[in-house]
VOGU-3710 file (C-alpha; in Angstrom, 3 decimals, decimal comma):
1> mkketnqiir> 120,937/90,956/116,388  118,221/89,892/118,824  114,886/89,227/117,179  112,364/92,015/117,810  108,935/90,474/117,785  105,956/92,703/117,336  106,928/95,672/119,494  106,693/99,458/119,441  109,324/101,810/120,804  109,464/105,601/121,071
11> tshirtilnh> 112,085/108,112/119,950  112,691/111,745/119,025  115,661/110,939/116,774  115,412/109,319/113,360  118,904/107,796/113,698  117,444/105,408/116,303  116,383/103,259/113,380  120,035/102,424/112,638  120,222/100,446/115,882  117,507/98,044/114,710
21> idnttetlil> 118,569/96,962/111,228  121,008/94,428/109,868  121,795/92,771/106,529  121,011/89,222/107,616  117,240/89,509/107,415  115,090/90,569/104,413  113,789/93,822/105,889  111,334/96,394/104,595  111,668/99,827/106,194  108,685/102,154/105,926
31> fdldktlikp> 108,832/105,841/106,619  105,746/107,953/107,251  105,909/111,272/105,400  104,481/114,359/107,036  105,966/115,225/110,446  108,276/112,229/110,154  110,391/113,043/107,088  109,232/116,546/106,126  107,430/119,537/107,535  106,335/122,915/106,087
41> ekidnlelll> 109,158/125,430/105,943  107,140/128,521/106,901  103,860/127,215/108,323  103,693/126,215/111,986  100,443/124,301/111,917  99,588/122,812/108,510  96,903/120,561/110,040  94,961/123,541/111,371  94,934/125,204/107,959  93,895/121,968/106,324
51> akkalkklik> 91,116/121,411/108,896  89,735/124,909/108,315  89,714/124,501/104,534  88,122/121,025/104,811  85,377/122,284/107,108  84,446/125,047/104,671  84,056/122,403/101,964  82,038/120,149/104,266  79,629/122,995/104,927  79,025/123,091/101,133
61> gissiaaqed> 77,966/119,435/101,256  81,107/117,677/100,092  81,891/114,297/101,714  84,482/114,228/104,498  87,161/112,349/102,509  86,652/114,473/99,392  86,727/117,635/101,499  90,091/116,662/102,996  91,559/115,822/99,604  90,316/119,051/98,004
71> afvslleeen> 91,614/121,041/100,969  95,083/119,533/100,770  95,394/120,018/97,001  94,107/123,603/97,071  96,310/124,521/100,050  99,472/123,254/98,365  98,650/124,996/95,102  97,431/128,316/96,545  100,096/128,727/99,200  103,023/127,315/97,203
81> itmkavedet> 104,143/125,498/100,329  107,775/124,486/100,539  109,036/121,706/102,787  112,131/120,985/104,860  113,403/117,846/106,529  112,264/117,326/110,100  115,876/116,742/111,129  119,034/117,965/109,454  120,300/114,378/109,092  117,052/112,849/107,854
91> adiiktiqnr> 118,138/112,461/104,228  121,579/111,135/105,208  120,047/108,475/107,478  117,806/107,231/104,625  120,752/107,168/102,183  122,818/105,201/104,699  120,064/102,563/104,896  119,572/102,500/101,135  123,306/102,124/100,526  123,235/98,995/102,664
101> gittwcitar> 120,822/97,472/100,142  117,853/97,518/102,485  114,409/98,111/100,945  113,021/101,534/101,906  109,559/102,780/101,017  107,459/105,690/102,132  103,866/105,228/103,311  101,601/108,245/103,631  97,999/109,192/104,238  98,268/111,665/101,353
111> fpslidhtik> 95,979/111,065/98,414  97,157/109,751/95,024  96,175/113,110/93,562  99,173/114,489/95,457  101,786/112,181/93,883  103,545/114,940/91,895  103,513/117,379/94,847  104,872/114,660/97,125  107,750/113,608/94,892  108,658/117,297/94,464
121> hllsvdidfs> 108,635/117,790/98,254  110,849/114,788/98,871  113,369/115,605/96,137  113,599/119,139/97,517  115,094/117,684/100,698  117,239/115,124/98,852  115,062/112,066/99,636  114,347/109,616/96,841  112,591/106,248/97,166  112,341/105,593/93,394
131> hskladetfs> 115,421/103,334/93,332  114,299/100,985/96,085  113,323/97,378/95,456  110,098/97,126/93,368  109,845/100,940/93,261  109,557/100,763/89,474  106,193/99,005/89,928  102,978/101,068/89,874  99,803/99,714/91,360  96,358/100,982/92,211
141> iatryscefk> 94,930/99,131/95,177  91,199/98,436/95,236  89,861/99,946/98,437  86,925/102,133/99,415  89,167/105,177/98,996  91,738/105,561/96,241  95,200/104,194/97,001  98,286/103,898/94,834  101,917/102,681/94,938  104,339/104,671/92,820
151> hgiifcgrgn> 108,054/105,524/92,941  108,421/103,530/96,181  105,705/105,544/97,924  102,387/104,117/99,132  99,668/106,752/98,890  97,030/105,403/101,239  94,676/108,360/101,270  92,572/109,269/104,263  90,178/106,654/105,524  92,316/103,624/104,622
161> nkgdilirll> 94,124/101,388/107,087  97,882/101,458/106,524  98,295/97,886/107,751  95,622/96,515/105,439  96,940/98,488/102,476  100,523/97,269/103,029  99,539/93,572/103,244  97,492/93,890/100,022  100,392/95,525/98,262  102,923/92,911/99,405
171> kklaynpeki> 100,647/90,202/98,045  100,298/91,989/94,722  104,057/92,386/94,435  104,698/88,815/95,669  107,197/90,359/98,084  107,682/88,571/101,423  109,919/90,517/103,812  110,853/88,673/107,024  110,817/91,889/109,024  109,020/95,236/108,667
181> iliddhlhnl> 109,986/98,434/110,454  107,689/101,481/110,427  108,609/104,887/111,766  105,531/107,109/112,143  104,402/109,997/114,296  100,924/108,522/114,770  100,633/105,626/117,205  97,413/104,449/115,551  99,263/103,734/112,287  101,863/101,733/114,190
191> ttlqdathah> 99,277/99,596/115,911  97,381/98,869/112,656  100,636/97,656/111,090  101,511/95,738/114,249  98,211/93,857/114,033  98,529/93,222/110,298  102,089/91,864/110,495  101,243/89,716/113,514  98,369/88,135/111,576  100,792/87,202/108,801
201> nieflgihyd> 103,683/86,055/111,018  106,014/88,912/109,994  108,458/90,248/112,498  107,587/93,900/113,265  109,165/96,894/114,916  107,220/100,109/115,241  109,000/103,340/116,040  106,785/106,084/117,433  108,476/109,279/116,302  107,543/112,154/118,609
211> rlkpfdqnqf> 109,982/114,837/117,492  107,183/117,296/116,534  104,152/118,283/118,564  100,917/116,528/117,643  98,006/118,512/116,164  96,077/120,367/118,852  92,425/119,726/118,033  91,395/122,444/120,480  92,741/125,040/118,052  90,396/123,707/115,422
221> iaawplllhp> 87,418/123,573/117,758  88,083/127,180/118,796  87,990/128,209/115,132  84,572/126,666/114,406  82,474/129,799/115,157  84,514/131,828/112,685  84,283/129,133/110,014  80,569/128,507/110,456  79,544/132,129/110,821  82,262/134,307/109,254
231> det> 80,008/137,354/108,950  79,234/137,447/112,663  82,816/138,041/113,838
//
């Protein structure tokens, strides 16, 4: 297979990743979580609900990162949100890759406080990273905001750079993949990993997954008056 050096492609189909892997190179494949692997089953715009909850907490004087974490935890617990796979074949594609002996991890901006919820969400759609290489290791990574690796999932938390977190984790694990592939719905995450791998001479392929619509910030901005002055509407 032709070497893919530090590039980013775009797709709406998760099976595209199968065209870019082989068993001749030690490859680490990373899957983003929300809006890449799973999505809420009955909620159209989870980000808008989270943003509203976080803003209410910010108004009470909680820091931005803490407000986002509290909002996510409370939303999942209060609403009993169930998840489904973004595509019908998502789980099968991951199993196909895993059965070929290729290391697969998940990397998410979710907080470590959501570990149990996250594992439950993934297992509910028949996705399991706990048997991947080094997945039995558990590490907390020293950063400004809490970050943890557990069951083959990197919980980066908001405010951390996915590229920086991954390089730190690889060093801790003494794991040196020759190639890294990341599939993520946020271009920013792909570029941070692209920069990090380039700096460490690791072959990289980023896959910008655009199957679902991005969060419309205008919806959140339109909701501000109601959130800030609920008694005036």
